[in-house]
C-alpha positions in Angstrom: 104.7 118.8 178.6 101.8 119.9 176.6 100.6 117.5 173.9 98.6 119.7 171.4 97.4 117.5 168.6 98.0 114.9 165.9 96.1 115.7 162.6 95.7 113.4 159.7 95.1 114.8 156.2 92.1 116.8 157.4 90.8 115.7 160.8 92.0 115.8 164.4 92.9 112.2 165.4 91.0 111.3 168.6 92.1 107.9 169.8 89.4 107.8 172.5 86.6 108.2 169.9 87.8 106.6 166.7 85.2 107.0 163.9 87.3 105.6 161.1 90.9 104.7 160.4 92.9 107.9 160.0 94.5 108.8 156.7 98.2 108.7 157.6 99.6 109.7 154.2 100.0 113.2 155.5 99.7 114.7 159.0 100.9 117.0 161.7 102.3 116.4 165.2 102.7 119.4 167.4 103.8 119.5 171.1 105.7 121.5 173.6 108.1 120.2 176.3 110.2 121.8 179.0 113.3 119.8 180.0 114.0 119.6 183.7 117.5 119.7 185.0 119.2 116.4 184.2 122.3 114.7 185.5 124.3 114.7 182.3 122.5 111.9 180.6 120.4 111.8 177.4 116.6 112.2 178.0 113.8 110.9 175.8 111.3 113.7 175.4 108.9 111.8 173.1 108.7 108.1 172.2 106.1 106.4 170.0 104.3 103.3 171.3 105.6 100.6 168.9 109.2 100.4 170.3 110.5 100.1 166.8 112.5 102.4 164.5 109.1 103.4 163.0 108.4 105.4 166.1 108.6 109.2 166.2 111.2 109.9 168.8 112.8 113.1 170.3 115.9 112.9 172.5 117.7 115.8 174.4 121.4 115.3 175.1 123.5 116.9 177.8 125.4 119.0 175.3 122.1 120.8 174.2 121.6 118.7 171.1 118.0 117.7 170.3 117.7 114.6 168.1 114.6 113.7 166.1 114.1 110.2 164.6 111.3 108.8 162.5 111.7 105.7 160.4 114.9 106.3 158.4 114.9 110.1 159.1 117.4 111.5 161.6 118.0 115.2 162.4 120.1 116.8 165.1 120.3 120.4 166.2 123.5 122.2 166.8 125.3 121.8 170.2 123.8 124.2 172.8 120.4 124.4 171.1 118.4 123.5 174.3 119.3 124.0 178.0 117.5 122.6 181.0 114.3 124.6 181.7 114.0 125.9 178.1 110.6 125.2 176.4 111.0 123.2 173.2 108.3 123.5 170.5 108.1 120.6 168.0 106.1 120.9 164.8 106.4 117.9 162.5 104.6 117.6 159.2 104.9 114.3 157.3 103.9 113.5 153.8 104.2 110.2 152.0 104.8 112.1 148.7 107.6 114.3 150.2 105.9 117.5 149.1 104.8 119.0 152.4 107.2 117.5 154.9 108.9 119.7 157.5 110.4 119.4 161.0 110.6 122.7 162.9 112.2 122.8 166.4 112.1 126.0 168.4 113.7 127.0 171.7 111.0 129.4 172.9 113.4 130.8 175.5 116.3 131.8 173.2 114.0 132.1 170.2 116.4 129.9 168.2 114.6 127.9 165.5 115.8 125.2 163.2 113.8 123.8 160.3 114.5 121.0 157.8 112.8 118.9 155.2 112.2 115.3 156.2 111.7 113.6 152.9 108.8 111.2 152.2 107.7 109.5 155.4 105.1 106.7 155.5 103.3 106.3 158.9 102.2 102.7 159.2 100.3 103.1 162.4 99.1 105.9 164.6 100.8 104.0 167.4 104.2 105.2 166.0 103.2 108.8 166.7 101.2 108.6 169.9 103.2 109.0 173.1 104.0 105.8 174.9 101.7 104.9 177.9 102.0 107.3 180.7 103.2 110.1 178.5 103.0 113.1 178.2 102.0 113.4 181.8 104.9 111.5 183.1 108.4 113.0 183.4 110.7 112.5 180.4 112.5 109.2 180.5 116.3 109.0 180.6 118.0 107.1 177.8 120.2 104.2 178.9 119.7 100.7 180.3 116.4 99.3 179.2 115.7 102.0 176.6 115.6 101.6 172.8 118.5 103.9 172.2 
Protein backbone atom coordinates (compact mmCIF):
# COMPACT_ATOMS: atom_id res chain seq x y z
CA UNK A 1 0.00 0.00 0.00
CA UNK A 2 1.22 3.47 -0.78
CA UNK A 3 0.06 6.27 1.49
CA UNK A 4 0.44 9.44 -0.51
CA UNK A 5 -0.70 12.38 1.61
CA UNK A 6 -3.28 14.07 3.78
CA UNK A 7 -3.72 17.77 3.08
CA UNK A 8 -5.59 20.29 5.17
CA UNK A 9 -6.98 23.43 3.54
CA UNK A 10 -3.60 24.46 2.09
CA UNK A 11 -0.76 22.51 3.71
CA UNK A 12 0.54 18.97 3.75
CA UNK A 13 -0.09 17.53 7.21
CA UNK A 14 3.12 16.13 8.66
CA UNK A 15 2.46 14.40 11.95
CA UNK A 16 6.19 14.00 12.68
CA UNK A 17 6.83 17.75 12.49
CA UNK A 18 3.66 19.52 13.61
CA UNK A 19 4.07 23.28 13.40
CA UNK A 20 0.49 24.14 14.25
CA UNK A 21 -2.89 22.48 14.46
CA UNK A 22 -4.13 21.63 10.97
CA UNK A 23 -7.25 23.28 9.57
CA UNK A 24 -9.51 20.25 9.19
CA UNK A 25 -12.52 22.10 7.78
CA UNK A 26 -11.46 20.91 4.31
CA UNK A 27 -8.86 18.44 3.17
CA UNK A 28 -7.77 15.61 0.92
CA UNK A 29 -6.77 12.02 1.68
CA UNK A 30 -5.23 10.04 -1.19
CA UNK A 31 -3.80 6.54 -1.18
CA UNK A 32 -3.36 3.39 -3.24
CA UNK A 33 -3.80 -0.17 -2.03
CA UNK A 34 -3.51 -3.56 -3.69
CA UNK A 35 -5.58 -6.33 -2.13
CA UNK A 36 -3.91 -9.70 -1.77
CA UNK A 37 -5.80 -12.92 -2.28
CA UNK A 38 -8.22 -13.40 0.61
CA UNK A 39 -10.05 -16.38 2.01
CA UNK A 40 -13.58 -15.13 1.44
CA UNK A 41 -13.71 -12.68 4.35
CA UNK A 42 -14.02 -8.87 4.42
CA UNK A 43 -10.67 -7.05 4.67
CA UNK A 44 -10.09 -3.63 6.24
CA UNK A 45 -7.90 -1.69 3.81
CA UNK A 46 -7.78 1.54 5.84
CA UNK A 47 -8.87 2.31 9.40
CA UNK A 48 -8.42 5.56 11.32
CA UNK A 49 -6.86 5.58 14.78
CA UNK A 50 -9.76 6.59 17.03
CA UNK A 51 -11.62 3.25 16.79
CA UNK A 52 -14.90 5.16 16.60
CA UNK A 53 -17.46 5.82 13.86
CA UNK A 54 -15.61 9.12 13.23
CA UNK A 55 -12.77 7.16 11.59
CA UNK A 56 -12.26 7.08 7.85
CA UNK A 57 -12.54 3.41 6.97
CA UNK A 58 -12.29 1.40 3.75
CA UNK A 59 -13.33 -2.27 3.62
CA UNK A 60 -13.14 -4.73 0.69
CA UNK A 61 -15.64 -7.59 0.64
CA UNK A 62 -15.27 -11.02 -1.02
CA UNK A 63 -17.95 -10.16 -3.61
CA UNK A 64 -15.82 -7.24 -4.91
CA UNK A 65 -17.71 -4.49 -3.10
CA UNK A 66 -15.61 -1.69 -1.56
CA UNK A 67 -17.24 0.15 1.34
CA UNK A 68 -16.15 3.60 2.56
CA UNK A 69 -17.32 5.02 5.88
CA UNK A 70 -16.62 8.34 7.55
CA UNK A 71 -18.80 9.67 10.32
CA UNK A 72 -22.38 9.27 9.09
CA UNK A 73 -21.30 8.83 5.46
CA UNK A 74 -21.44 5.34 3.91
CA UNK A 75 -20.80 4.44 0.27
CA UNK A 76 -20.53 1.03 -1.40
CA UNK A 77 -19.36 0.21 -4.92
CA UNK A 78 -21.21 -2.23 -7.15
CA UNK A 79 -20.52 -5.95 -6.77
CA UNK A 80 -17.38 -7.00 -8.65
CA UNK A 81 -15.73 -3.59 -8.51
CA UNK A 82 -12.45 -4.93 -7.02
CA UNK A 83 -10.75 -8.31 -7.39
CA UNK A 84 -7.75 -9.65 -5.48
CA UNK A 85 -4.55 -8.12 -6.86
CA UNK A 86 -6.29 -5.10 -8.39
CA UNK A 87 -4.86 -1.70 -7.41
CA UNK A 88 -7.44 0.52 -5.68
CA UNK A 89 -6.94 4.29 -5.83
CA UNK A 90 -8.81 6.29 -3.18
CA UNK A 91 -9.19 10.05 -3.42
CA UNK A 92 -11.33 11.62 -0.67
CA UNK A 93 -12.05 15.34 -0.38
CA UNK A 94 -13.98 16.52 2.66
CA UNK A 95 -15.47 19.91 3.30
CA UNK A 96 -17.40 21.04 6.35
CA UNK A 97 -19.56 23.24 4.12
CA UNK A 98 -20.38 20.43 1.68
CA UNK A 99 -19.28 22.44 -1.37
CA UNK A 100 -16.12 20.57 -2.38
CA UNK A 101 -16.68 17.06 -1.04
CA UNK A 102 -16.02 14.05 -3.25
CA UNK A 103 -15.12 10.40 -2.91
CA UNK A 104 -13.49 8.83 -5.96
CA UNK A 105 -12.60 5.13 -6.08
CA UNK A 106 -10.75 3.71 -9.06
CA UNK A 107 -9.82 0.17 -9.94
CA UNK A 108 -6.61 0.91 -11.84
CA UNK A 109 -6.56 -2.59 -13.38
CA UNK A 110 -10.03 -2.49 -14.95
CA UNK A 111 -10.08 1.33 -15.18
CA UNK A 112 -13.54 1.34 -13.58
CA UNK A 113 -14.11 4.48 -11.56
CA UNK A 114 -16.96 5.49 -9.24
CA UNK A 115 -17.41 8.94 -7.78
CA UNK A 116 -19.94 10.39 -5.36
CA UNK A 117 -20.58 13.47 -3.27
CA UNK A 118 -20.09 12.90 0.46
CA UNK A 119 -22.01 15.79 1.95
CA UNK A 120 -20.66 18.02 4.71
CA UNK A 121 -18.09 16.19 6.83
CA UNK A 122 -16.47 17.60 9.95
CA UNK A 123 -13.17 16.03 10.92
CA UNK A 124 -12.75 16.39 14.69
CA UNK A 125 -9.22 15.02 14.83
CA UNK A 126 -6.47 14.13 12.42
CA UNK A 127 -6.36 10.76 14.23
CA UNK A 128 -9.64 9.82 12.50
CA UNK A 129 -7.84 10.02 9.14
CA UNK A 130 -4.36 8.75 9.92
CA UNK A 131 -3.89 5.03 9.49
CA UNK A 132 -3.95 2.95 12.64
CA UNK A 133 -0.54 2.02 14.15
CA UNK A 134 1.41 -0.33 11.90
CA UNK A 135 -0.42 0.82 8.78
CA UNK A 136 0.05 1.26 5.90
CA UNK A 137 3.15 -0.92 5.98
CA UNK A 138 1.32 -3.85 7.58
CA UNK A 139 -0.88 -6.17 5.54
CA UNK A 140 -4.57 -5.25 5.48
CA UNK A 141 -6.52 -6.59 8.46
CA UNK A 142 -9.43 -8.96 8.07
CA UNK A 143 -12.77 -7.90 9.49
CA UNK A 144 -14.22 -10.22 12.06
CA UNK A 145 -13.65 -11.08 15.68
CA UNK A 146 -12.00 -8.21 17.52
CA UNK A 147 -12.63 -5.67 14.76
CA UNK A 148 -14.92 -2.66 14.86
CA UNK A 149 -17.13 -3.92 12.05
